[in-house]
KOLRORO-917767 format. One record per residue: residue in one letter; chain; x, y, z of N, C-alpha, C, CB in turn. Coordinates in steps of 0.05 Angstrom, whole numbers, padded with zeros to 5 digits. Atoms other than C-alpha are relative to their C-alpha. Glycine has a CB too. Layout:
(a; A; (X; Y; Z); (X; Y; Z); (X; Y; Z); (X; Y; Z))
...
//
This chain:
(m; A; (00019; -00007; 00022); (-00173; -00276; 00415); (-00028; 00003; 00012); (00000; -00021; -00023))
(s; A; (00028; -00004; -00008); (-00245; -00255; 00421); (-00018; -00022; -00011); (-00010; 00027; -00010))
(i; A; (00019; 00019; 00011); (-00304; -00300; 00412); (-00018; 00013; -00021); (-00017; -00011; 00023))
(y; A; (00014; -00015; 00021); (-00333; -00246; 00367); (00020; 00009; -00021); (-00015; 00023; 00013))
(p; A; (-00018; -00011; 00020); (-00303; -00222; 00302); (00008; 00028; 00007); (-00012; -00001; -00028))
(v; A; (-00009; -00027; -00006); (-00262; -00159; 00308); (00009; 00014; -00026); (00024; -00001; 00021))
(n; A; (-00008; -00016; 00023); (-00252; -00105; 00256); (00017; 00024; 00011); (-00026; 00010; -00018))
(k; A; (-00018; -00022; -00009); (-00193; -00057; 00268); (00004; 00019; -00024); (00028; -00011; 00011))
(f; A; (-00003; -00021; 00020); (-00192; 00008; 00227); (00028; 00013; 00004); (-00023; 00021; 00002))
(k; A; (-00028; -00009; -00003); (-00121; 00031; 00213); (00007; 00017; -00023); (00020; -00024; 00001))
(s; A; (-00012; -00015; 00022); (-00081; 00080; 00171); (00029; 00005; 00006); (-00015; 00027; -00005))
(s; A; (-00028; -00008; -00003); (-00008; 00098; 00160); (00008; 00019; -00021); (00018; -00025; 00000))
(i; A; (-00010; -00018; 00020); (00030; 00152; 00125); (00030; -00007; -00007); (-00002; 00029; 00011))
(h; A; (-00027; 00007; 00009); (00094; 00145; 00085); (00010; 00024; -00016); (00000; -00028; -00019))
(p; A; (-00010; -00024; 00013); (00126; 00213; 00070); (00025; -00006; -00017); (00007; 00022; 00021))
(g; A; (-00024; 00002; 00017); (00176; 00218; 00013); (00006; -00029; -00007); (00023; 00013; 00013))
(i; A; (-00005; 00029; 00006); (00169; 00146; -00013); (00026; -00004; -00017); (-00025; -00013; -00015))
(s; A; (-00025; 00006; 00015); (00229; 00112; -00046); (-00001; 00009; -00029); (00005; -00030; 00001))
(i; A; (-00003; -00006; 00028); (00254; 00135; -00113); (00015; -00022; -00015); (00014; 00026; -00004))
(n; A; (-00016; 00022; 00010); (00288; 00068; -00124); (-00019; -00024; -00006); (00023; -00009; 00020))
(s; A; (00019; 00022; 00007); (00247; 00015; -00162); (00011; -00027; 00011); (-00004; -00002; -00032))
(s; A; (-00011; 00025; -00010); (00295; -00039; -00136); (-00004; -00002; 00031); (00030; -00001; -00007))
(s; A; (00003; 00000; -00029); (00281; -00019; -00064); (-00024; 00018; 00008); (00026; 00011; 00014))
(p; A; (00024; -00017; -00004); (00209; 00008; -00060); (-00007; 00001; 00030); (-00024; -00011; -00016))
(t; A; (00010; -00003; -00028); (00176; 00032; 00005); (-00022; -00020; 00005); (-00011; 00029; 00006))
(i; A; (00022; 00018; -00007); (00133; -00021; 00039); (-00021; 00018; 00013); (00010; -00023; 00019))
(i; A; (00022; -00016; -00011); (00067; 00015; 00052); (-00021; -00016; 00015); (-00014; 00016; -00022))
(w; A; (00017; 00017; -00015); (00030; -00045; 00079); (00014; -00028; 00001); (-00028; -00002; -00012))
(n; A; (-00010; 00029; -00002); (00054; -00113; 00106); (-00021; -00016; 00017); (00030; -00001; 00015))
(d; A; (00020; 00017; -00012); (00018; -00171; 00139); (00004; -00003; 00029); (00001; -00027; -00013))
(s; A; (-00006; 00003; -00029); (00039; -00157; 00211); (-00026; -00005; 00017); (00013; 00026; 00009))
(e; A; (00024; 00004; -00015); (-00034; -00157; 00233); (-00018; -00022; -00010); (-00015; 00025; 00002))
(v; A; (00017; 00021; 00011); (-00062; -00211; 00189); (00015; -00027; 00004); (-00005; 00006; -00031))
(d; A; (-00013; 00024; -00007); (-00047; -00280; 00215); (-00020; -00023; -00005); (00009; 00001; 00029))
(g; A; (00016; 00024; 00004); (-00074; -00346; 00190); (-00018; 00002; -00025); (-00018; -00005; 00024))
(t; A; (00015; 00001; 00025); (-00122; -00365; 00135); (-00027; 00015; 00001); (-00006; -00029; -00006))
(n; A; (00027; -00012; -00002); (-00186; -00332; 00162); (00000; 00030; 00005); (-00015; -00014; 00021))
(s; A; (-00001; -00029; -00004); (-00162; -00261; 00176); (00011; 00012; -00025); (00017; 00008; 00025))
(y; A; (-00008; -00015; 00024); (-00151; -00208; 00123); (-00001; 00029; 00004); (-00018; -00008; -00022))
(a; A; (00003; -00029; -00001); (-00145; -00134; 00110); (-00014; 00009; -00026); (00028; 00014; 00002))
(l; A; (00016; -00012; 00023); (-00191; -00094; 00065); (00011; 00028; -00003); (-00032; 00001; 00006))
(v; A; (-00012; -00026; 00004); (-00154; -00034; 00036); (-00023; 00018; -00010); (00024; 00000; -00021))
(t; A; (00023; -00018; 00007); (-00204; 00024; 00034); (00010; 00026; -00015); (-00015; 00008; 00026))
(s; A; (-00009; -00025; 00012); (-00160; 00082; 00011); (00030; 00000; -00003); (-00008; 00024; 00016))
(i; A; (-00028; -00007; 00005); (-00092; 00098; -00019); (00000; 00028; -00014); (00016; -00022; -00018))
(i; A; (-00002; -00026; 00011); (-00077; 00171; -00032); (00029; 00007; -00003); (-00016; 00022; 00018))
(c; A; (-00027; -00009; 00006); (-00012; 00197; -00064); (00000; 00030; -00005); (00010; -00015; -00024))
(s; A; (-00001; -00029; 00003); (00007; 00270; -00059); (00027; 00008; -00011); (-00004; 00014; 00027))
(n; A; (-00023; -00010; 00013); (00057; 00303; -00105); (00006; 00028; 00011); (-00003; 00000; -00030))
(k; A; (-00008; -00025; -00012); (00091; 00359; -00065); (00017; 00017; -00018); (00014; -00005; 00024))
(g; A; (-00019; -00013; 00018); (00133; 00380; -00125); (-00014; 00019; -00020); (00016; -00021; -00015))
(a; A; (00010; -00020; 00019); (00126; 00433; -00179); (-00003; -00012; -00028); (00020; 00024; 00000))
(v; A; (00003; 00014; 00025); (00128; 00382; -00236); (-00013; -00026; 00003); (00026; -00003; -00013))
(p; A; (00012; 00026; -00002); (00089; 00318; -00251); (00020; -00022; 00007); (-00014; -00007; -00026))
(r; A; (-00018; 00022; -00009); (00118; 00254; -00220); (-00014; -00025; -00007); (00006; 00001; 00030))
(k; A; (00011; 00027; 00005); (00109; 00181; -00237); (-00001; -00016; 00026); (00017; -00014; -00022))
(y; A; (00005; 00016; -00024); (00082; 00133; -00184); (-00007; -00029; -00008); (-00023; 00013; 00017))
(s; A; (00005; 00027; 00005); (00082; 00058; -00183); (-00007; -00015; 00026); (00023; -00013; -00013))
(l; A; (00009; 00016; -00023); (00047; 00009; -00135); (00001; -00029; -00006); (-00028; 00008; 00010))
(i; A; (-00004; 00029; 00005); (00065; -00065; -00130); (-00014; -00016; 00023); (00031; -00006; -00001))
(l; A; (00012; 00019; -00019); (00025; -00121; -00097); (00017; -00025; 00000); (-00031; -00007; -00007))
(e; A; (-00017; 00024; -00001); (00069; -00178; -00073); (-00016; -00020; 00017); (00028; 00007; 00013))
(k; A; (00015; 00022; -00014); (00037; -00244; -00054); (00020; -00024; 00005); (-00025; -00011; -00018))
(n; A; (-00016; 00023; -00007); (00074; -00301; -00018); (-00019; -00024; -00002); (00013; 00003; 00028))
(t; A; (00016; 00024; 00003); (00047; -00368; -00039); (00017; -00025; 00007); (-00011; -00002; -00030))
(s; A; (-00016; 00025; -00006); (00068; -00441; -00028); (00021; -00005; -00021); (-00019; -00023; 00002))
(t; A; (-00020; 00004; 00022); (00106; -00437; -00094); (00020; 00023; -00001); (-00014; -00003; -00027))
(g; A; (-00020; -00022; 00000); (00144; -00373; -00076); (-00014; 00027; 00000); (00019; -00003; -00023))
(t; A; (00011; -00028; 00000); (00135; -00298; -00082); (-00006; 00009; -00029); (00021; 00019; 00012))
(n; A; (00008; -00011; 00024); (00096; -00268; -00138); (-00007; 00029; 00003); (-00023; -00015; -00011))
(q; A; (00008; -00027; -00003); (00086; -00195; -00152); (-00009; 00011; -00027); (00023; 00017; 00010))
(a; A; (00011; -00012; 00024); (00048; -00152; -00201); (-00005; 00030; 00007); (-00026; -00015; -00009))
(y; A; (00006; -00028; -00003); (00038; -00078; -00212); (-00030; 00004; 00002); (00012; 00017; -00024))
(v; A; (00029; -00010; -00001); (-00028; -00048; -00189); (00000; 00026; -00016); (-00010; 00005; 00031))
(l; A; (-00004; -00025; 00016); (-00004; 00019; -00218); (00029; -00001; -00011); (-00004; 00027; 00017))
(y; A; (-00026; -00002; 00011); (00055; 00030; -00264); (00005; 00027; -00013); (00005; -00023; -00020))
(d; A; (-00008; -00026; 00010); (00086; 00099; -00276); (-00025; 00018; -00006); (00016; -00004; -00025))
(i; A; (00024; -00018; 00002); (00019; 00135; -00265); (00011; 00029; 00005); (-00024; -00009; 00021))
(l; A; (-00010; -00027; -00002); (00032; 00209; -00275); (-00018; 00016; 00019); (00001; 00014; -00028))
(i; A; (00015; -00017; -00019); (00011; 00252; -00215); (00008; 00029; -00006); (00008; -00008; 00030))
(p; A; (-00007; -00029; 00006); (00006; 00326; -00234); (00012; 00014; 00023); (-00025; 00015; -00009))
(a; A; (-00014; -00015; -00020); (00046; 00377; -00196); (-00020; 00012; 00021); (00017; 00024; -00014))
(n; A; (00015; -00011; -00022); (00019; 00399; -00128); (-00029; -00010; 00002); (00000; 00030; -00002))
(t; A; (00027; 00012; -00003); (-00040; 00351; -00129); (00002; -00028; 00012); (-00013; -00002; -00027))
(a; A; (00001; 00027; -00012); (-00062; 00285; -00099); (-00015; -00018; -00020); (-00014; 00001; 00027))
(f; A; (00013; 00020; 00016); (-00084; 00221; -00134); (-00011; -00021; 00018); (00020; -00012; -00020))
(e; A; (00012; 00021; -00017); (-00133; 00173; -00102); (00001; -00027; -00017); (-00030; 00007; 00007))
(v; A; (-00004; 00025; 00013); (-00112; 00102; -00121); (-00026; -00017; -00002); (00022; -00015; 00014))
(i; A; (00024; 00016; -00002); (-00176; 00068; -00098); (-00024; 00018; 00000); (00000; -00016; 00025))
(q; A; (00023; -00018; 00001); (-00240; 00102; -00120); (-00025; -00018; -00002); (00002; 00020; -00024))
(g; A; (00024; 00018; 00000); (-00299; 00058; -00099); (00006; -00029; 00000); (-00017; 00006; -00023))
(n; A; (-00008; 00029; 00000); (-00262; -00008; -00108); (00018; -00005; 00024); (00016; -00009; -00028))
(k; A; (-00017; 00008; -00022); (-00228; -00045; -00052); (00015; -00025; -00008); (-00017; -00005; 00026))
(f; A; (-00011; 00026; 00004); (-00181; -00102; -00050); (00011; -00012; 00026); (00023; 00002; -00021))
(i; A; (-00005; 00015; -00024); (-00164; -00156; 00001); (00030; -00009; 00001); (-00018; -00023; 00002))
(l; A; (-00027; 00010; -00005); (-00095; -00172; 00029); (00000; -00021; 00022); (00020; 00024; 00008))
(k; A; (00000; 00024; -00018); (-00080; -00237; 00063); (00028; -00003; 00014); (-00007; -00026; -00016))
(d; A; (-00024; 00007; -00013); (-00025; -00267; 00106); (00022; -00004; -00022); (-00003; -00026; 00019))
(g; A; (-00021; 00003; 00019); (00041; -00260; 00068); (00001; 00022; -00022); (-00001; -00026; -00013))
(d; A; (00002; -00020; 00021); (00020; -00202; 00023); (00013; 00026; 00010); (-00030; 00006; -00008))
(r; A; (-00012; -00026; -00005); (00054; -00134; 00018); (-00006; 00019; -00022); (00029; -00002; 00004))
(l; A; (00003; -00020; 00020); (00042; -00069; -00018); (00026; 00018; 00001); (-00026; 00017; 00006))
(k; A; (-00026; -00015; 00002); (00105; -00031; -00042); (-00005; 00023; -00021); (00024; -00019; -00009))
(a; A; (00003; -00022; 00018); (00110; 00036; -00076); (00026; 00015; -00005); (-00021; 00020; 00010))
(y; A; (-00022; -00017; 00005); (00161; 00081; -00109); (-00008; 00022; -00021); (00024; -00016; -00010))
(s; A; (00005; -00020; 00019); (00164; 00143; -00151); (00026; 00008; -00014); (-00013; 00024; 00013))
(d; A; (-00024; -00010; 00012); (00213; 00177; -00199); (00010; 00023; 00016); (-00004; 00007; -00030))
(a; A; (-00012; -00022; -00016); (00260; 00230; -00172); (-00002; 00026; -00014); (00029; -00006; 00006))
(a; A; (-00001; -00027; 00012); (00257; 00304; -00183); (00028; 00004; -00010); (-00009; 00023; 00021))
(s; A; (-00027; -00005; 00012); (00314; 00328; -00226); (00020; 00012; 00021); (-00002; 00020; -00025))
(g; A; (-00020; -00009; -00018); (00377; 00335; -00185); (-00004; -00007; 00029); (00004; 00028; -00002))
(s; A; (00006; 00007; -00028); (00345; 00306; -00122); (00004; -00029; 00005); (-00030; 00008; 00006))
(t; A; (-00004; 00028; -00008); (00360; 00242; -00084); (-00023; -00007; 00019); (00028; -00004; 00013))
(a; A; (00022; 00006; -00019); (00296; 00248; -00041); (-00026; -00002; -00015); (-00001; 00022; 00021))
(g; A; (00027; 00003; 00011); (00225; 00227; -00057); (-00018; 00023; 00008); (-00012; -00026; 00009))
(i; A; (00019; -00021; -00007); (00171; 00280; -00060); (-00029; -00008; -00002); (00005; 00022; -00018))
(i; A; (00027; 00010; 00000); (00110; 00235; -00064); (-00005; -00012; 00028); (-00004; -00021; -00023))
(d; A; (00010; 00012; -00026); (00074; 00221; 00003); (-00022; -00019; -00007); (-00009; 00023; 00020))
(t; A; (00021; 00019; 00003); (00029; 00161; 00008); (-00014; -00005; 00026); (00010; -00026; -00011))
(t; A; (00016; 00006; -00023); (-00028; 00151; 00057); (-00017; -00024; -00006); (-00018; 00024; 00009))
(i; A; (00017; 00024; 00006); (-00063; 00083; 00063); (-00017; -00005; 00025); (00019; -00026; -00007))
(s; A; (00019; 00007; -00022); (-00124; 00063; 00104); (-00011; -00028; -00007); (-00023; 00022; 00001))
(w; A; (00010; 00028; 00004); (-00149; -00008; 00115); (-00016; -00008; 00025); (00025; -00020; -00005))
(v; A; (00014; 00014; -00022); (-00194; -00051; 00159); (00011; -00028; 00002); (-00032; -00001; -00005))
(t; A; (-00009; 00028; -00005); (-00165; -00114; 00189); (-00022; -00016; 00014); (00026; -00001; 00018))
(h; A; (00022; 00017; -00012); (-00216; -00169; 00202); (00013; -00024; 00013); (-00020; -00010; -00023))
(i; A; (-00010; 00023; -00015); (-00199; -00219; 00255); (-00024; -00017; 00007); (00015; 00009; 00026))
(p; A; (00023; 00016; -00005); (-00247; -00277; 00258); (-00004; -00008; 00029); (00001; -00025; -00016))
(p; A; (00003; 00008; -00028); (-00278; -00301; 00323); (00015; -00026; 00007); (-00029; -00003; 00006))
(s; A; (-00013; 00024; -00009); (-00243; -00354; 00363); (-00022; -00019; 00008); (00021; 00005; 00023))
(t; A; (00019; 00020; -00009); (-00276; -00418; 00382); (00003; -00003; 00030); (00003; -00027; -00015))
(p; A; (-00002; 00001; -00029); (-00292; -00421; 00457); (00008; -00028; 00008); (-00028; 00008; 00015))
//
């Protein structure tokens, strides 16, 4: 570890997210956040509908606590118009800690078994300074 705080800017893409609400796509996990003093600040989530009809999109925040796993919807069945993108975070940010995950899913296009919503997420991971 560094004796100075470190901020790492990251992003990831998730093409064709899950169409199964029982098995959503994990778009962020805590692999880089370790301990009580580090965290991630989500700066952007963009969902793109590549289809010719509107699609529903859901985003779930899962938190692991000392009493077990809790989860809540950040978005539930938000309608994304055909051939457009939807920015989930517009000016607001949220913090993710050790044990947290973000999961997403969409509904399926008629007659399809593949997802047509792509999700891009950007975040900053803050790693506190170590003590010399």
